[in-house]
N, C-alpha and C positions, 0 to 999 in steps of 0.2 A: 759770155760771162765768165768769171773766175770760179764760180761754184755752180753746182748742179741744182736742179729744181728743189729737190727735197731738203738740201742743205740750205737753200735760200729761204724756203718756207719756216724751217727751224730758226733761222736768224731773225726772221720777222716775228715770230712768235715770242722770241727772247728779247725783241727790241735791241738787238746788238748793234750798237753805233759804229762798230768796227767795220760793218759792211756798207755803211753809207757811202754812196758814189760807186760801189762795185756793181750795183744792180738797181733796177727800179721794180717796185712791187705796185701792181695795178689790181683794183678790185672791181670785178665786172658789175656787182650789185649797186655800186655807187657811181661808177664811171670816173673814179679818181685814181691817181697814181701818187704813191708816197716813198719816202725814203725807208729803208728797212727799220729805222729805230722810231718810227712814227709812233706817238703815244696812244693813238686810237685803238679801239677794241680790234683784237685780231678777227679777220673775217674767216669764213669757213675755207678749207683747202680748195673746195671745188669753185670757189668764187675768185681764187687768187690766180693772176698771171704775172710772169717775170719777163722783164725787158733789159736789154744790156744799156740802153741809153734813154734818156728823158724824150728824145726825138722820136724814138721808136714807140714809145707810150703815146705820144701826142699823135703820131701817124695812125695808130689804132683807134684814136677817138676819145682818149682819156684826157682829163685836165688835171692840173697840179693841185695838190691838197693845200688848203689854206692855213692848215695848222702846223705842218712840219716844214713847209717849203722845201721840197725835194730837190729843187735846183741850186740851193744854197748850201752845197755839201762838197767835200773834197772830190776832185776828179778820180776817175777810175785808175788804180795802179796798173791796169792792163796796158795802157798807152806807154808807160815807161818800160815794161817788161817786153812788149811785143815790138819787134823790129819789121813786121810785115806791112803790106800796103794799108791796111785798115788802120793799123797803129800810128803810122806816119802820117796819113791823111788827117786823123783825128787831131794831131799836134797843130797842123797847118789850119785846120778849120777853126780850132779855139783861138788862134792868132788872127782870125778875120780875113784870111785869104780869099775865101768865096765872096765875102762882102766886096772886097777891093777888086779882085780879078775875075770873078765869075768861076763856074764848075771848069770851064776849059783852062783858066789860068791855074786852077788847083791841079788839074790832070797834067798840065805842062811842067809844073815844078816836080811832080812825081815821076814823070816820064812814061806815062801811061795814056790810053785813050780815054775820052770823056765816058764813053759807053762802058768800057771795061771797069773803070773806077766806080761808076754808079752801080754796076751789078755786084761788085765785091762788097761795097758799103752796105748796100740793101741787104745782101745775104749774111754779112757778118753782124751788122749793127741795127738791122730792122729799119733803116731809114737811109735814103740817098744823101748827097752833099747838100742839096738845097734843104732838106728837112733837118739835117744836123746843124747847119748855119742858122736856120730859122729859130731853132731851140736856144742857141746862143745869143742871137739878137733879142730874143723875149727876156732871157735872163739878165742882160745888159740894161735893157729898158727899165725892168723892174727895180734894179740897183739905183739908177738915175731917178726914178720916181720916188723912191723912198728915202734918198739921201740928199736930194738937191730940191731947190725951188724953182728950176728953169721951167719955162713953158713946156707943154706937151708936144708941141710942133717941134721944139728943139731937141727934145728927148727922142722923138721918132727919127729925126734926122741923125743924131748921135749914135743911135743904136744900129743904124743901117737900114731902116726901113724905106721902102720907095715912096710911100705916101702916108698922110696922117690916117686915111682910112684903113690902109693896110695894117698900120700899127694898133689902131683901135680894135680891129676884128681880131688880131692875133692875141692881144692881152685878155680879151673876153674869152676867147677859145681856150688859150693855155691856162689862165688863172682863174677863170670863172668870174672875174670882176672887171670892172672899167677901170682906166687909169686914175680917174677921179677917186674911185672908191679905195684903190690901192694907196694912193697918197694920203687919204683921210684916216687910213689905219695906222700911219707911221706916228711914233710918238718921240718927243725929244727934239733937240736942236737939229737943223739941217744945214748941210754945206751950202755955200754960195756957188754961183755959176763958175765953172772951170775948176772947182775943187771938190772932190768926192772922198768922203770918208766911208771905209768899209771894212768888213772883217774877212780875212782870208783863213777859212777853216782848214783843219788837218786832222788826221787820224792820230789818236794818242797811243802810246807816248810819242813825243816828238822833241828831239833835242835841238830846239830853235836856237838856244844860247850857243851850241856848238857851231851850227852853220853861220850864225852871225859873227861869232868870233873869227872863224875862217875868213869871212869877207872883210872884217875890220882890220885883220892883220895885213891884208893886201890893198887896203883902201887907198886909192889915188887922190891926192889933194886936188880939188877942183871939180872932179866929177863924183866923189863921194865924200861923205862926212859922218863921223861917229861922234855923237854928243848926247849926254844927258840919257844914256841907255837907249838911244835910237840910232838907227841907221839909215841914211839918206843917200839917194844918187840920182844922177840925171838919166833921162831916157830919150833915145832918138826914136820916134814912132812914125808910123806910116803917114800920117797927116800933119805932124808937128812935133812938138817936144813936151817933155813932162819932167816933174821931180816927184819921186816916191819916197816917203818916210814910213819906216817900218818899226814897230815896237812889239815885243812879245807880250802876249796877254793869256788868260786862262782859255785853253782849247782853241785859241785862234791867234793869228798875227793882225794887229791893228795896223791899218793901212791908211794914209792920207795921200791922195793923188792930186797934183796940181798939173792940169793939162791945158795946153793952148788949144786944143781941138778935142771936144768930148766924143767924137768918133773913135778916138783912140783907146777908150776905156776898156773894151774887151781884150784888145791886144795887149795893153799895159798889164792887166791882171793876170792873163796867160803867162806873160814873160816873168812876172814876179812870182808866180807859183812855180815855174821852173827854176827860177833862181834859188828858191829855198826848198825845192824838192818836196812840196807840200802834199803830193798825191801819192807818196810812197806807201807801202804796206809794212808797218814797223813790226807786226807780229810775225809775218813771214820771215823777214830779214833777221830779226832777233832769235828766232828758233834755230835758223840755219846756222848762223855764225856763233851762237852761243853753245852749240854742240861741240865746238872745238874747245878743249880744256884750256889751251894756251890763249884763247882770245875771250874766254868766257867773262873774265873780269873787266875786260874793256867794254864789253857789251853792257854789262851791268852798270858801269860808270857813266855810259853814254846812252841810255835807252832811247830808242827811236832815233838812231844815227841818221843823217841825211847827207846826201852828196850835193855840194854846191853846184848850181847850174850856170846859166848865162842869160843875159838880156841883149847881148850883141855878139854875134859869132866872130866878127873880125877883131873885136877887142880881146876875146880870148885867145885867138891865134897869136896876136901881137903879144899878148902877156906871156904866152908860152915860149915863144921864140926868144924874146928878151930874157926870160927866166932860165934858159938853158945853162946848167952848170954853174949857176951863181946862186947866192942866198936870196930869200924872200926879201929881206931889206933891200939889198942891191938891186934887186929886179924892180921893186917898187919905186926906188929913187929914180932909176933910169927911165921908167915909163912915165914918171910924173913930169920929166923935163919934156918928154914927147908931147904930152897933154898941155902943158903950159904954152909951148911954142905953136903948136898946130891945132889944138882943139877950139872950135868956134864958141864964142861966149854965148850964154843962155840970154834969151830976150827978157826973162823974168827971173834972175838968181834969187836963191834963197839960202841965207847964211853962207856956209862955205861951199855951197854946190853952185858953182859959177859957169861951168863949161860942159861941152859934150865931148865925148871921144872923137878924135879926128876921123874923118870920112876916108874911104879907100882911095878916092881921087887925090885928096891932099897928101896922104901918106906915099902914094906912088910917086908923087912930084918931089916931095920934100923929106921923106924920111932919111935918106942917106945923109944929108947935111945936118938934120936936126937930132939925130939920135947918136948919143956918145958912145963910146966904146969900139969893139972890133968893126971894121968896115964890112966884113962878111956877114955879120949879124944884120946890120943896117941894110944890107942889099936883100937879105931874105925877107925882112919886113916890107921893103919895097916891091919885091916880086910878088909876094902874097897879096898886097893891096892892089897891084896892078891886075892880077888874075881875077880879083873880085870886081874891080872897076870894069873891066872888060867882059865880064860875064862868064869867064872860064872857070871860076870856082864859086860855088854856091854854098853859103854858110847858113843854112836854116835847119830847124829841127825835123823837117821832113825827109831829110837826106838818108840814103842807105848807108848803113856804117861801112861796109866794105869799099863802096864807091868813093866815099868821102876820104877815107884812108888813102886810097890810091891817088885821089886829086892832089892831096896835100903833099904826099911823099914824092910826087913828080917835081916838086919846087926844090931847087937846091937849098940846102940848110934845114929841111923839114925831115926828120927821121921818125922812127917808130914811136919814141917817147912822146914827141911833140903831137903826132897825129892821134895817138891814144888819149892823151889829155884832152885834146879837143873834142874827141868823140865822147868822152866821159861827161864833159861839161856842156857842150852845145847840144848833144842828142840825148843827153841823160842816160846814156848806155849803163846798165846796172852792173856788168860783169867785165869790167876793165880793171886789171891790176897793173899798175906802173912799176914792174918789178925792177926796173933800172933806176928808179928814183932813189937818191941817196938818203933823204930823210925818210922815206917809207921803209927803207931797208934797215936803217938804225932803229926805227920803231919795232920793226919785227925782232931784231936782236935784243932789244930790252925785254921783250916778252918771251924770249927762249925760242922763237921761230927762226928757222934758217935765214940768214941774210943774203947768202949767195943766190943770185937771180934764178938759176935753174932749179935749185933746191927749193927756193921760196915758191916758185910757180908750181912745183910738184905738191908742195904742202897746201897750197891754196885751192887745189881742185876741190877740196872738200867744202869750200866757201861758195862754189858756183850755185845759182846764178847771181850772187850778190857780192862779187869780189871788189866792186867799186867801193861799197860800204865798208868792207874790211879795210881797204886802203886809207879811207878817212880815219878809221880808228887808230890805224898804225901811225898816220901823220900826227894824230892828237898825242899819241904815246910819245913820239919823238920830241914834241913840243913841250908837253907837260910832265913827262915821265911816266913810268908804268903805274897802273892803279894799284893801291894797296890792297893786299889780300889780308884776310883776318889774321893770319900767323905773321904778318909783316908789320901789324900795327905798332907792337912794342918797339921793334927795331927801328921804325920811322921816328917814333917819339924820341928814342934815344939819340938819333941822329940830329934831330932838331935841337935838343938840349945842348949837344956838343957844339953845334954852330952858335948858339947864343952865347955859350961860355967863351 
């Protein structure tokens, strides 16, 4: 856990929602586990136990609180901050790797033995890979029960349970109610089969407008659409395809998922949460970055800044390669041509979302002829795609940062800037500063921070371990201009009057 036992109990006594998802509070006298902000009466300290995950509480014999729904909270920010085996494993488990490939498949992706992986996860998180995956399945099943009208047998199959009996037993054990009782409690309209409407919670404050603005500026026609205040995009998922539509709401993101296979629900949600960086700890980030007087106004302008992530590792690498040393608009136009020529059409398009990003196999074969511009850049895209298609390059959030950098930089045309950008977005690495990025350096200069890369890196040491978030603030400054300080208001108003005249 990110907090000690006594700090955890104080958070429970204060019903502090900032700690939801960072740990689980279990009560011995009731046999129930809750989120820290549960409105129930605070138990005696002697009756309280604390666990790092819901799976650990379930393994200890506790069931989920019916009042506060402790599984429906943001994920722990620990998995973004930690780059160790446990942190990397948790990212893959949330993506459904255990359900699809088993514990051995998870161990293979991480490069460790199954026995060692189980030992580390049990010691660090209170449950092994199977227990952690079981907790994810139970949460996915509850979402489907409460948001759709599909039969329970299909819910069990979609959530990854081996049988209907296992599904029923798990729901009773974890939630203390049968699937029928859980569905009966749901009020309001439900989604149809194949469509799921849900909320993606986050810790406040959260600059959802900022991260969606970042994605909108780089949206590729065909696979992304921005209309009526919503951001939509296509998803290539383990069992099929999907389209996600995201809208900002109060204390959550409103999400509509259209899936060709409901087994992809958990994986889709995990990827969208990473895309929007919804599990970040805004208080810790704000305090660290706001302590720099030169950055403080930017932090105040964008409270809860988030680092945009990824739903497709290959897509991010291709975008980074194409975007080397050209503007965002030029990179977008070039990549759109690639999508139009090589992206497969969706079986069920929705509005302007009609295609998927090209696969590694297609790019390896056709990128050189389809990609306009310098041939060396097209060859780099081809070589990256070939490495992915042949299994020489893995682009998933469970990768070790240093190993991924090395794998990328062995490919001709991929340098430190590109590998750093990929690490930041695909792995969600929180402490990456792209000091060689022209726009980022321009944003630094507008704030009075040194622009020269070496001097910028020296100044940025005070931002660690949140330099990725500082970089987003500098990008925003380069795009929108420096934030107005109180003593600058009159000067800004005068400037606007001169422009109008």
